[in-house]
C-alpha positions in Angstrom: 0.0 0.0 0.0 1.4 3.3 -1.0 1.3 6.3 1.2 -0.5 9.4 0.1 1.4 12.7 -0.1 -0.3 13.8 3.1 0.7 10.6 4.9 4.2 10.9 3.7 4.5 14.5 4.9 3.0 13.5 8.2 5.5 10.7 8.6 8.4 13.1 7.8 7.1 15.7 10.2 6.8 13.0 12.9 10.4 11.8 12.3 11.8 15.3 12.3 9.9 16.1 15.5 11.4 13.1 17.2 14.9 13.9 16.1 14.5 17.5 17.2 13.2 16.3 20.6 16.2 14.0 21.0 18.6 16.7 19.9 17.1 19.2 22.3 17.3 16.8 25.2 20.9 16.1 24.4 21.7 19.9 24.2 20.0 20.5 27.5 22.0 17.6 29.1 25.3 19.1 27.7 24.4 22.5 29.0 23.6 21.1 32.4 26.8 19.1 32.5 28.8 22.1 31.5 27.2 24.2 34.2 27.8 21.5 36.8 31.5 21.4 35.8 31.8 25.2 36.0 30.3 25.1 39.5 32.8 22.4 40.5 35.6 24.6 39.2 34.3 27.6 41.1 34.1 25.6 44.3 37.6 24.3 43.8 38.9 27.8 43.1 37.2 29.2 46.3 38.7 26.3 48.3 42.1 27.1 47.0 41.7 30.8 47.8 40.5 29.9 51.3 43.5 27.6 51.8 45.9 30.3 50.6 44.4 32.8 53.0 44.6 30.3 55.9 48.4 29.7 55.4 49.5 33.2 54.6 51.3 35.5 57.1 49.4 38.5 57.9 47.7 40.1 54.9 50.1 38.6 52.4 49.1 35.6 50.4 51.4 32.7 49.8 51.9 33.9 46.2 52.9 37.4 47.3 55.3 36.0 49.8 56.9 33.8 47.2 57.2 36.7 44.8 58.9 38.8 47.5 61.3 36.0 48.3 62.1 35.5 44.6 63.0 39.2 44.3 65.1 38.9 47.4 63.0 41.5 49.3 62.2 39.2 52.2 62.9 35.7 53.5 60.4 33.2 54.7 61.4 31.0 57.6 
């Protein structure tokens, strides 16, 4: 049995709709995964900053102390 032009068009529309729905779901999943990873990186960066602040002398960060030491401006015991 042959499909009429209308049936053929309806079938094409249905297939395209299903493909678009799958693609959209995949795009949403990728976007969510990307956002989750960015949030993880933000948390890791904040943890590192908190750690740096906890081990620094006074108001200087570890990085600042190392830079001063490298320049020979100060020594760190």
